[in-house]
C-alpha positions as CSV (number, residue, x, y, z in Angstrom):
1,M,-3.5,33.6,25.6
2,G,-7.5,33.0,26.7
3,V,-8.2,32.5,23.2
4,V,-5.7,30.1,21.8
5,T,-6.3,28.3,25.0
6,A,-10.4,27.9,24.3
7,G,-9.2,27.2,20.2
8,L,-7.2,24.2,21.3
9,A,-9.8,22.9,23.5
10,G,-12.4,23.2,20.9
11,W,-10.2,21.4,18.2
12,T,-9.6,18.7,21.2
13,G,-13.3,18.2,21.8
14,V,-13.8,18.0,18.5
15,Q,-11.4,15.7,17.7
16,I,-12.5,13.5,20.9
17,G,-16.1,13.6,19.5
18,R,-14.9,12.5,15.7
19,R,-13.6,9.3,17.3
20,R,-16.0,8.2,19.3
21,G,-18.4,8.5,16.7
22,I,-15.9,6.6,14.3
23,R,-16.1,4.0,17.0
24,D,-19.8,3.6,17.6
25,E,-20.3,2.9,14.0
26,V,-19.4,-0.7,14.4
27,L,-21.9,-1.1,17.2
28,E,-25.0,-3.8,16.9
29,P,-28.8,-2.5,17.3
30,G,-28.7,-3.0,21.5
31,E,-25.1,-3.6,21.8
32,Q,-23.8,-1.1,24.6
33,V,-20.1,-0.1,25.6
34,V,-18.8,-1.2,29.3
35,G,-15.4,0.0,29.4
36,T,-12.7,1.1,27.4
37,F,-9.3,0.6,28.7
38,T,-5.7,2.1,28.1
39,V,-3.4,-0.6,27.0
40,R,0.3,0.1,27.1
41,P,2.4,-0.2,23.8
42,P,3.5,-4.1,23.1
43,T,7.1,-2.9,22.7
44,T,9.0,0.6,24.1
45,E,10.3,1.4,21.2
46,H,6.9,3.5,20.4
47,T,7.5,7.2,20.9
48,P,4.3,8.2,23.6
49,P,1.5,10.4,22.0
50,A,1.3,13.9,22.5
51,A,-1.4,14.7,24.9
52,H,-3.8,15.9,22.3
53,E,-4.0,12.4,20.2
54,G,-5.4,10.3,23.1
55,P,-3.6,6.7,24.1
56,Q,-2.5,5.2,21.3
57,Y,-4.2,1.9,22.0
58,Q,-7.2,0.7,23.8
59,L,-9.4,-1.7,24.5
60,R,-13.1,-1.5,24.4
61,V,-15.4,-3.9,26.0
62,T,-19.1,-4.0,25.0
63,S,-21.8,-6.2,25.9
64,R,-21.2,-8.5,22.8
65,G,-17.3,-8.5,22.6
66,V,-14.3,-6.9,22.7
67,E,-12.3,-4.5,19.7
68,M,-9.0,-3.7,20.0
69,R,-7.7,-0.2,18.6
70,E,-4.8,1.8,18.0
71,R,-6.4,5.6,18.0
72,S,-9.4,5.7,15.7
73,V,-8.2,2.3,13.9
74,L,-10.1,-0.5,14.4
75,L,-7.4,-3.3,14.4
76,W,-9.4,-6.6,15.8
77,R,-13.2,-7.4,16.9
78,H,-14.4,-10.6,18.2
79,P,-17.7,-11.4,20.2
80,W,-17.4,-13.1,23.8
81,T,-19.0,-16.6,22.6
82,K,-15.7,-17.3,20.7
83,L,-13.2,-15.8,23.0
84,R,-11.3,-17.4,26.0
85,L,-9.6,-15.1,28.2
86,L,-6.7,-15.9,31.2
87,A,-5.5,-13.2,33.4
88,D,-2.3,-13.1,34.7
89,G,-1.8,-10.0,37.1
90,P,-2.3,-6.8,35.1
91,R,-1.8,-9.0,31.9
92,L,-4.9,-10.1,29.7
93,R,-4.3,-13.0,27.4
94,I,-7.3,-13.3,24.4
95,H,-7.6,-16.2,22.5
96,H,-9.9,-16.5,19.5
97,Q,-10.7,-19.4,17.9
98,G,-7.8,-21.4,19.7
99,R,-5.0,-18.4,18.5
100,E,-4.1,-16.1,20.4
101,A,-5.5,-12.4,19.6
102,G,-3.5,-10.7,22.1
103,T,-1.6,-10.0,25.5
104,M,-2.5,-6.3,26.8
105,L,-1.1,-4.9,29.6
106,L,-3.6,-2.7,30.6
107,E,-2.8,0.6,33.0
108,R,-6.2,0.9,34.9
109,P,-5.8,-1.1,38.3
110,G,-8.7,-3.9,38.4
111,A,-9.1,-3.2,34.8
112,V,-8.4,-7.1,34.0
113,G,-11.2,-8.1,36.6
114,K,-13.9,-6.0,35.4
115,I,-12.7,-7.4,31.6
116,L,-13.3,-10.6,33.1
117,L,-16.3,-10.6,35.1
118,T,-18.1,-9.0,31.8
119,A,-16.9,-11.5,29.4
120,K,-18.0,-14.0,32.1
121,A,-21.2,-12.4,32.4
122,H,-21.8,-12.3,28.4
123,G,-20.7,-16.1,27.4
124,A,-17.0,-15.9,27.0
125,A,-14.9,-19.0,28.3
């Protein structure tokens, strides 16, 4: 049983490392990741991911902007200077060039406040 558990843990670690490597490829020189936040699916029709797959949607905040991912797939990425953010409790609305890029429901308490502080520090409206 211990060998099976160790094998599964090793495989999971490799998958997590692979995803991080794919995500870090889009970072510009000097850009730093401030935080990664789990976002609830926009509708309840989605089936929850298996434990080894990790969260389905994530918002990654960097020193230069914000990006939305569905697992390892980059859905969009925008620089802070072209964004306007609005908070409504645990919901964060992100506007890019006058159009709504997305409304997110963040799972971690205080996540919206941290994102707004980062955005303000790096030039978002």
